[in-house]
C-alpha positions in Angstrom: -53.0 -23.8 20.2 -51.2 -22.3 23.2 -48.2 -24.5 22.6 -48.1 -23.3 18.9 -48.3 -19.7 20.1 -45.5 -20.2 22.6 -43.4 -21.9 19.9 -43.7 -18.8 17.6 -43.0 -16.4 20.3 -39.8 -18.3 21.2 -38.8 -18.4 17.6 -39.2 -14.7 17.2 -37.3 -14.0 20.3 -34.5 -16.1 19.1 -34.3 -14.3 15.7 -34.4 -11.0 17.3 -31.6 -11.8 19.8 -29.5 -13.3 17.0 -29.9 -10.1 14.9 -28.2 -8.1 17.6 -24.9 -9.9 16.9 -23.2 -8.6 13.6 -21.0 -10.9 11.5 -17.4 -9.7 11.6 -15.6 -11.9 9.0 -11.9 -12.5 9.1 -11.5 -13.9 5.6 -12.3 -12.3 2.3 -11.0 -9.9 -0.3 -11.0 -6.1 -0.7 -11.0 -4.1 -3.9 -8.8 -1.0 -3.5 -8.2 2.2 -5.8 -4.5 3.2 -5.5 -4.6 6.9 -6.6 -1.3 8.5 -7.6 -1.4 12.3 -8.0 1.0 12.4 -10.9 1.2 16.0 -11.6 2.0 16.8 -7.9 4.8 14.2 -7.8 6.4 15.4 -11.0 6.2 19.0 -9.8 8.0 18.1 -6.5 10.5 16.1 -8.5 11.4 19.0 -10.8 11.7 21.4 -7.8 13.8 19.2 -5.7 15.9 17.3 -8.2 19.7 17.9 -8.6 20.2 20.4 -11.4 22.9 18.4 -13.0 20.8 15.3 -13.1 17.8 17.2 -14.5 20.0 18.3 -17.4 20.7 14.7 -18.3 17.0 14.4 -18.9 16.7 17.4 -21.2 16.9 20.2 -18.6 13.7 19.2 -16.9 11.3 20.4 -19.7 8.2 18.7 -18.3 4.9 20.1 -19.6 2.7 19.8 -16.6 -0.3 21.2 -18.4 -0.4 18.1 -20.6 0.0 15.8 -17.6 -3.1 14.2 -16.0 -3.7 15.1 -12.3 -3.8 11.6 -11.3 -4.0 8.0 -12.3 -5.8 5.1 -10.6 -4.6 1.5 -10.2 -7.0 -1.3 -9.2 -5.8 -3.7 -6.5 -7.2 -6.7 -4.6 -6.3 -7.4 -1.0 -6.9 -11.1 0.0 -6.9 -11.6 3.8 -7.5 -14.2 6.5 -6.7 -14.4 10.2 -2.8 -14.8 9.7 -1.9 -13.0 6.4 -2.7 -10.8 3.5 -1.9 -10.7 -0.2 -2.0 -7.5 -2.3 -2.0 -7.8 -6.1 -3.0 -6.0 -9.2 -6.6 -6.7 -10.0 -6.3 -8.8 -13.1 -9.7 -7.7 -14.4 -9.1 -3.9 -14.3 -6.7 -1.5 -15.9 -5.4 2.0 -14.7 -7.8 4.8 -15.2 -8.6 8.3 -13.9 -9.9 8.4 -10.4 -13.5 9.2 -9.5 -13.3 8.2 -5.8 -15.1 10.8 -3.5 -12.8 9.8 -0.7 -9.9 11.6 -1.9 -8.4 14.0 0.7 -5.7 16.5 0.5 -3.5 16.2 3.6 -0.1 17.7 4.2 2.8 16.2 6.0 6.5 16.9 6.1 7.8 18.2 2.8 10.3 15.8 1.4 12.1 15.0 -1.7 9.4 13.5 -3.9 11.9 13.1 -6.8 13.9 10.6 -5.0 10.9 8.9 -3.4 8.3 9.2 -6.2 10.2 8.3 -9.3 10.4 4.8 -10.9 13.1 2.5 -9.6 15.8 1.9 -12.1 17.2 3.6 -15.2 20.9 3.8 -15.9 21.7 6.7 -13.6 24.1 6.1 -10.7 24.9 2.5 -11.9 28.5 3.0 -12.8 30.2 -0.1 -14.2 28.5 -2.5 -11.8 27.0 -5.1 -14.0 24.9 -6.5 -11.2 22.8 -3.3 -11.1 19.4 -3.7 -12.7 19.2 -2.2 -16.2 15.4 -1.6 -16.3 12.6 -0.1 -14.2 10.2 -1.8 -11.8 7.2 -3.3 -13.4 4.6 -2.0 -11.0 1.9 -4.2 -12.4 4.1 -7.3 -11.2 4.3 -6.2 -7.7 3.0 -8.7 -5.0 2.9 -7.8 -1.2 2.5 -10.5 1.3 2.1 -10.0 5.1 2.7 -12.9 7.6 0.7 -11.3 10.6 2.0 -14.1 12.9 5.5 -13.8 12.2 5.3 -10.0 11.7 7.2 -10.3 8.3 6.7 -9.2 4.9 7.5 -10.3 1.3 7.6 -8.0 -1.7 7.9 -9.8 -5.0 8.7 -7.5 -8.0 10.3 -7.5 -11.5 13.2 -5.3 -12.6 15.0 -7.1 -15.3 14.6 -10.3 -13.1 12.2 -11.2 -10.4 13.1 -10.6 -6.8 11.4 -11.7 -3.7 12.4 -9.5 -0.8 11.9 -10.4 2.8 11.7 -7.8 5.7 9.9 -7.2 9.0 6.7 -5.3 9.1 7.1 -1.5 9.5 6.8 -0.3 13.1 4.1 2.4 12.8 3.3 4.7 15.7 -0.4 5.5 15.5 -2.4 8.4 17.1 -6.3 8.1 17.3 -8.6 10.9 16.4 -12.3 11.3 16.8 -12.9 11.7 13.0 -14.9 9.1 11.3 -16.0 8.3 7.7 -17.8 5.7 5.7 -15.7 3.7 3.5 -17.1 0.8 1.3 -20.0 0.7 3.7 -17.9 0.5 6.8 -17.6 2.9 9.6 -13.9 3.9 9.9 -11.9 5.8 12.4 -9.1 8.1 11.3 -5.6 7.6 12.9 -2.5 9.6 12.2 0.7 7.6 12.0 4.5 7.9 11.6 7.0 5.3 10.5 10.3 4.9 12.4 11.9 7.4 10.0 9.1 9.9 10.4 7.1 9.3 7.1 3.6 10.6 7.8 0.7 8.5 7.2 -3.1 9.0 7.5 -5.3 5.7 8.0 -8.9 4.9 8.3 -9.6 1.4 9.9 -12.6 -0.4 10.8 -13.0 -2.8 13.7 -15.7 -4.6 11.8 -13.0 -6.4 10.0 -10.9 -7.7 13.0 -7.7 -8.3 11.1 -4.8 -5.9 11.9 -3.7 -5.2 8.4 -4.2 -3.0 5.3 -2.7 -2.0 1.9 0.9 -1.4 1.3 1.9 -3.6 4.2 0.2 -1.2 6.7 -0.8 -2.8 10.0 -0.8 -2.3 13.8 -4.4 -1.2 14.3 -7.3 -3.0 15.9 -8.9 -3.7 12.5 -8.5 -3.5 8.9 -7.3 -0.3 7.2 -9.7 0.7 4.3 -8.1 4.1 3.7 -4.6 5.1 3.6 -2.9 8.3 2.5 0.8 9.0 2.2 0.9 12.8 1.7 4.6 13.3 1.0 4.4 10.6 -1.9 1.0 12.0 -3.1 -0.4 8.4 -3.0 -3.7 7.3 -1.5 -5.5 3.9 -1.2 -9.3 3.7 -0.8 -11.3 0.4 -0.5 -14.3 0.3 -2.9 -15.7 -3.2 -2.0 -15.4 -5.9 0.6 -16.4 -9.5 -0.1 -16.3 -12.1 2.8 -15.3 -15.6 1.7 -14.3 -18.9 3.4 -11.0 -19.0 1.7 -7.5 -18.6 3.1 -5.1 -16.2 1.6 -3.8 -17.5 -1.7 -0.4 -19.2 -1.7 0.2 -19.6 -5.4 1.6 -16.2 -5.8 5.3 -17.2 -5.3 7.5 -17.3 -8.4 9.9 -20.1 -7.9 12.4 -18.6 -10.2 12.5 -15.3 -8.2 15.8 -14.4 -6.6 15.1 -14.6 -2.8 17.1 -12.2 -0.6 16.6 -10.1 2.6 15.9 -6.4 2.4 19.4 -5.8 3.8 20.8 -7.7 0.8 18.7 -5.8 -1.5 20.0 -2.5 -0.3 23.6 -3.8 -0.4 23.2 -4.9 -4.1 21.0 -2.0 -5.4 21.4 0.8 -2.9 23.6 2.9 -5.0 20.8 3.8 -7.3 19.1 5.7 -4.4 22.1 6.9 -2.4 23.7 9.2 -4.9 24.7 12.1 -2.9 23.0 10.9 0.2 23.9 9.1 3.3 23.3 5.5 3.5 20.4 5.6 6.0 18.6 8.0 3.7 19.1 5.7 0.9 17.8 2.8 2.8 14.7 4.6 3.7 14.1 5.6 0.2 14.4 2.1 -1.1 12.0 0.8 1.5 9.4 3.5 0.8 9.5 3.0 -2.9 9.2 -0.6 -2.7 6.3 -0.5 -0.5 4.1 2.4 -1.8 
C-alpha cells in the first residue's frame, strides 16, 4: 500500500513538473488577414500623382464615397526551422475586414500613388516590347524565405510568371514595452525601419521561436503575428496558429517561371516605376510593391 501511494505521488510530481514547460513549436501554419485600406490609398494616390498622368485616366475623377474603406485578403504562412512560405489561402476569398486588431499608426508621409498602385499597365512602357503588358495577379503571388541563407524568392504573374530572388530586407528594430494578444499569443510591439526608411510596426511572439513573419519580415527573436506598413495603408494580422510536424512545402515552384535576380528585374522593368524619379527611388518602389 505504501509503495502504491509513493508511486502515485511520484507520478503527480512528474506531471506537475512537466506542465511547467510550454510547447514552443517550430513547425506549422498561420492564417493571416492582409487588410488594405483602399480608400486611404486612393486618396493619397490622387493627392500625390502627376497631374498630367491623372488626366490620362479621366482627370482623376474617383468617387471615394462609393469605394469601400478596406478589403481583406486571406493568406497562409507555412513555417519550419529554416524557411517560410506565404501564399493566398485557397479556401478563402477577399472580404471586408472585421479584425479587432486594426490600428491606425502614422509614419513618414510618402507617395502612395507610386507605391500603392497595381504593377503594370501601359504607362511609361514606351516602345519596349519586353515590358509587361498586364498587371500583377496578386492572387498568384508566392513569398518564400530561406532563413539559413537569408534570401527570398517572390514568384508572381504579370503576363508571364517570374521568380525573383533577392536577399532578405535588413530591418532595424526598436523594442517597446507595449504588448497585445494576437491569435492567443502574447506579442510585443517593435518599431522598425528598412534601409530606405520605410516605417514598420510589428508584433512578435517568442512562443514561436522562428525569426520570420508575413511579407518577408524577419530579424526578431520570434514569429511576427502582426505587421503594419502605415505609408502603404497595409496591415497583416494572424487569426489562427496550427502546429504541425510538416516541413515548409516545396511544391510551390513553377518550373516555367522566368528566374532572375531582383537587380535583373529592376533592369528589365524598372522604367515603369522610375518615370520622373531617380533610379534609387524607382528600385525602392519596385521592391516595396513586390513585397507588400
